[in-house]
C-alpha positions in Angstrom: 12.3 13.9 -30.1 13.7 16.8 -28.2 16.8 16.4 -26.0 16.0 15.5 -22.4 16.3 18.0 -19.7 18.8 17.0 -17.1 18.5 17.7 -13.3 21.4 17.3 -10.9 20.5 16.1 -7.4 22.7 18.2 -5.1 21.7 16.8 -1.8 23.0 13.4 -0.5 26.4 13.9 -2.1 28.4 13.6 1.2 30.5 10.7 -0.2 32.0 13.4 -2.5 32.1 16.6 -0.4 32.4 17.6 3.3 28.8 18.0 4.6 29.8 21.3 6.2 31.3 22.7 2.9 28.1 24.1 1.4 30.1 26.3 -0.9 31.2 23.0 -2.7 27.5 22.4 -3.5 27.2 25.8 -4.9 30.2 25.1 -7.1 28.6 21.9 -8.3 25.6 23.9 -9.3 27.8 26.3 -11.3 29.5 23.3 -13.0 26.2 21.7 -13.9 25.0 25.0 -15.4 28.2 25.3 -17.4 27.9 21.8 -18.8 24.3 22.3 -20.0 22.2 20.9 -17.3 18.7 22.4 -17.1 18.2 22.3 -13.3 19.7 21.5 -9.9 17.6 20.3 -7.0 18.0 20.2 -3.3 15.7 18.1 -1.1 14.5 18.7 2.5 14.4 17.6 6.1 14.6 19.9 9.1 15.7 17.1 11.4 15.8 13.3 11.8 15.0 11.1 14.7 16.3 7.6 15.6 13.5 6.0 13.5 14.9 7.5 10.3 16.8 4.2 9.9 14.1 1.9 11.1 13.7 0.0 7.8 17.5 -0.7 7.6 20.1 1.8 6.5 21.1 1.9 2.9 23.9 -0.6 2.1 25.8 1.8 -0.2 26.1 5.3 1.2 26.0 6.7 -2.4 22.4 5.5 -2.9 19.3 7.7 -2.6 17.9 8.4 0.8 14.4 6.8 1.1 11.8 6.6 3.8 13.3 4.7 6.8 16.7 3.9 5.3 18.8 6.8 6.7 21.4 7.3 9.4 19.8 9.9 11.7 23.0 11.9 11.5 22.5 12.3 7.7 23.1 16.0 6.9 20.2 17.9 5.4 21.1 21.6 5.1 18.3 24.1 4.7 17.3 23.8 1.1 15.9 27.3 0.8 19.0 28.9 2.2 21.2 26.7 0.0 19.1 27.5 -3.1 19.4 31.2 -2.4 23.2 30.9 -2.7 22.8 28.9 -5.8 20.4 31.4 -7.3 22.9 34.2 -6.8 25.8 32.2 -8.2 24.0 31.1 -11.4 22.1 32.8 -14.2 20.3 30.3 -16.3 19.8 26.9 -14.6 16.5 26.3 -12.8 16.7 25.7 -9.1 14.4 23.2 -7.4 13.3 22.7 -3.8 12.4 19.1 -4.5 11.0 18.0 -2.2 9.8 20.7 0.3 8.1 19.4 3.4 5.6 22.3 3.5 3.5 21.2 6.6 6.6 21.8 8.8 6.4 25.6 8.0 3.7 28.2 8.5 2.2 29.0 5.1 2.6 32.8 5.4 6.2 32.5 6.4 6.8 29.9 3.6 5.0 32.0 1.0 7.2 35.0 2.0 10.4 33.0 1.7 9.5 31.4 -1.6 8.5 34.7 -3.1 11.9 36.2 -2.2 13.7 33.1 -3.6 11.7 33.2 -6.8 12.6 36.9 -7.2 16.2 36.3 -6.5 16.3 33.6 -9.2 14.2 35.7 -11.6 11.6 33.1 -11.9 13.9 30.0 -12.1 12.4 28.4 -8.9 10.5 25.1 -9.0 9.1 23.6 -5.8 7.7 20.1 -5.1 5.5 20.3 -2.0 5.3 17.1 0.0 4.0 15.8 3.3 6.9 13.4 3.6 7.1 10.3 5.9 9.0 10.9 9.1 6.6 11.2 12.0 9.3 12.0 14.5 10.2 15.1 12.5 6.6 16.3 12.9 6.5 15.5 16.6 9.7 17.4 17.4 8.4 20.5 15.6 4.9 20.3 17.2 3.0 19.6 14.0 0.2 16.9 13.9 1.5 14.2 11.6 -2.0 12.9 11.1 -3.2 16.2 9.7 -0.3 16.7 7.3 -2.4 16.3 4.1 -5.0 18.8 5.3 -2.3 21.2 6.3 -0.7 21.0 2.9 -4.1 21.6 1.1 -4.7 24.8 3.1 -1.1 25.9 2.5 -1.5 25.5 -1.2 -4.6 27.6 -1.1 -3.0 30.2 1.1 0.2 30.6 -1.0 -1.8 31.0 -4.2 -4.0 33.6 -2.4 -1.3 35.8 -0.9 0.9 35.6 -4.0 -2.0 36.9 -6.1 -3.1 40.0 -4.2 -3.0 42.1 -1.0 -4.6 42.4 1.4 -5.7 38.7 1.8 -7.9 36.9 4.3 -8.4 33.2 4.9 -10.5 31.1 7.2 -9.8 27.4 7.3 -9.8 24.4 9.6 -6.1 25.0 10.5 -5.1 28.5 9.4 -6.9 31.8 9.5 -5.9 35.4 9.1 -7.4 38.8 8.1 -6.2 41.5 5.8 -2.5 40.5 5.5 0.0 41.9 3.0 2.7 39.5 2.0 5.2 41.5 0.0 7.0 41.5 -2.3 5.2 39.1 -4.7 7.0 36.4 -6.6 8.4 36.7 -10.1 5.0 35.6 -11.6 1.6 36.2 -10.1 1.0 32.5 -9.8 4.2 32.0 -8.0 6.9 29.3 -8.6 6.3 26.3 -10.8 5.2 23.3 -8.8 5.7 19.6 -9.2 3.9 16.9 -7.4 4.8 13.2 -7.0 5.5 10.4 -4.5 5.8 6.7 -4.3 2.3 6.4 -5.7 0.2 8.7 -7.8 -2.5 8.8 -5.1 -5.8 10.6 -5.5 -4.3 13.4 -3.3 -1.3 13.8 -5.6 -3.5 13.8 -8.8 -5.9 16.3 -7.2 -3.0 18.7 -6.3 -1.3 18.2 -9.7 -4.5 19.2 -11.5 -5.1 22.2 -9.3 -1.6 23.6 -8.9 1.0 21.5 -10.8 3.2 22.0 -13.8 5.1 18.7 -13.4 4.8 15.1 -12.2 7.8 13.6 -10.4 7.2 10.0 -9.1 9.6 8.1 -6.8 10.9 4.8 -8.2 10.3 3.0 -11.4 7.1 3.5 -13.4 5.8 1.4 -16.2 3.4 1.7 -19.1 0.4 0.7 -16.9 1.2 3.4 -14.3 1.3 6.1 -16.9 -1.8 4.9 -18.7 -3.7 5.1 -15.4 -2.3 8.5 -14.6 -3.2 9.8 -18.1 -6.8 8.5 -17.7 -7.2 10.2 -14.2 -5.7 13.5 -15.5 -8.1 13.4 -18.4 -11.0 12.9 -16.1 -9.9 16.1 -14.4 -10.1 18.0 -17.7 -6.3 18.1 -18.4 -4.0 16.3 -20.7 -0.9 14.6 -19.4 1.2 16.2 -22.2 0.6 19.6 -20.4 2.9 18.5 -17.5 6.6 18.2 -17.3 7.3 14.5 -16.7 10.3 13.9 -14.5 12.1 10.6 -14.4 15.4 9.4 -13.1 18.3 7.0 -13.3 18.3 4.4 -10.5 20.9 1.6 -10.7 22.1 -1.5 -9.1 25.5 -0.9 -7.5 28.2 -3.6 -8.2 28.8 -3.8 -4.4 28.4 -1.7 -1.3 31.7 0.1 -1.7 31.7 1.1 -5.3 30.1 3.7 -7.6 27.7 2.7 -10.2 28.5 2.6 -14.0 27.1 5.6 -15.8 26.4 4.1 -19.3 24.1 1.4 -17.8 22.2 4.0 -15.8 21.5 6.2 -18.8 20.1 3.3 -20.8 16.9 3.8 -18.7 16.3 7.2 -20.3 14.9 6.0 -23.7 12.5 3.7 -22.0 11.1 6.5 -19.9 11.1 8.9 -22.9 8.8 6.4 -24.7 6.4 6.8 -21.7 6.4 10.6 -22.1 9.1 11.6 -19.6 11.1 14.7 -20.7 13.3 15.5 -17.7 15.7 13.2 -15.8 17.3 13.5 -12.4 20.9 12.3 -11.8 22.8 12.2 -8.5 26.5 12.7 -9.1 27.8 10.8 -6.1 26.1 7.6 -7.4 28.7 7.6 -10.2 31.8 9.5 -8.9 33.6 9.9 -5.6 35.8 12.8 -6.4 34.4 16.4 -6.4 37.3 17.6 -8.5 35.9 15.3 -11.3 32.4 16.7 -11.1 32.7 19.2 -14.0 34.0 16.5 -16.3 31.3 14.2 -15.2 28.5 16.7 -16.0 29.9 17.2 -19.5 30.0 13.4 -20.0 26.4 13.1 -18.9 25.3 15.7 -21.3 27.3 14.2 -24.2 26.0 10.7 -23.5 22.4 11.8 -23.2 22.6 13.8 -26.4 24.0 10.7 -28.2 21.1 8.6 -26.9 18.6 11.1 -28.2 20.1 11.7 -31.6 
């Protein structure tokens, strides 16, 4: 069995670093690359409203942000800007806009930005388009929350179109344009690699995965029945699940609301997910350490422990 690929989650680490010190996040990316991680990822919000914490805020601030559990003042720096800095400061590690709330951006502007970032990284960019969950964010930006799925579907069509050739024209329900030139093109004609996922492998997720995706990245714990169902639905679409990068993670129970989680117990989840076909695993440093000066050592420890689990 090949060694797992490791992804460092670089957003939501504000218990470790000052949220205004974005250079510290770039340094963390360099340390992850040096330790042997395969990828770093940065997630996305443009803004939050008061309802961001409507479901009750997370008890331990080191935990993952989820729909409805966030302090509205949670920092979410621009992921494309931050990934541009990371692309320039690294040479090997993949960079991920995971997740990217595409309906909040015009597809031509987004295609233009992503092409530039893909070129800057020399093809290392991975994106995970998502419709997300925060209706107040859509309202503040003047985007119809009820149409977010249809918006994304047209965006995916448009990005593939304008990345492929110029001039390009499109006539849809939401977007239309004639004879536009979006230049320069991304590193590859098909554009950046794309993952899809969410809390459920909905019909919409599977449809987009089949049409555009190279990876599946669910939220939360999956079991054998979930994967068997996904495998059947992917096969019905003419693909095999083994064609996709399967992205899992390491969620844990904190010992209390003020402490980090133990790393060895978290990594014990990896063999179970490998048995289900997962090959890539996301790890958020601030779940396990509080001190940014310890991050380089932490990355090396993760790589060593995961290699030992896989040997």
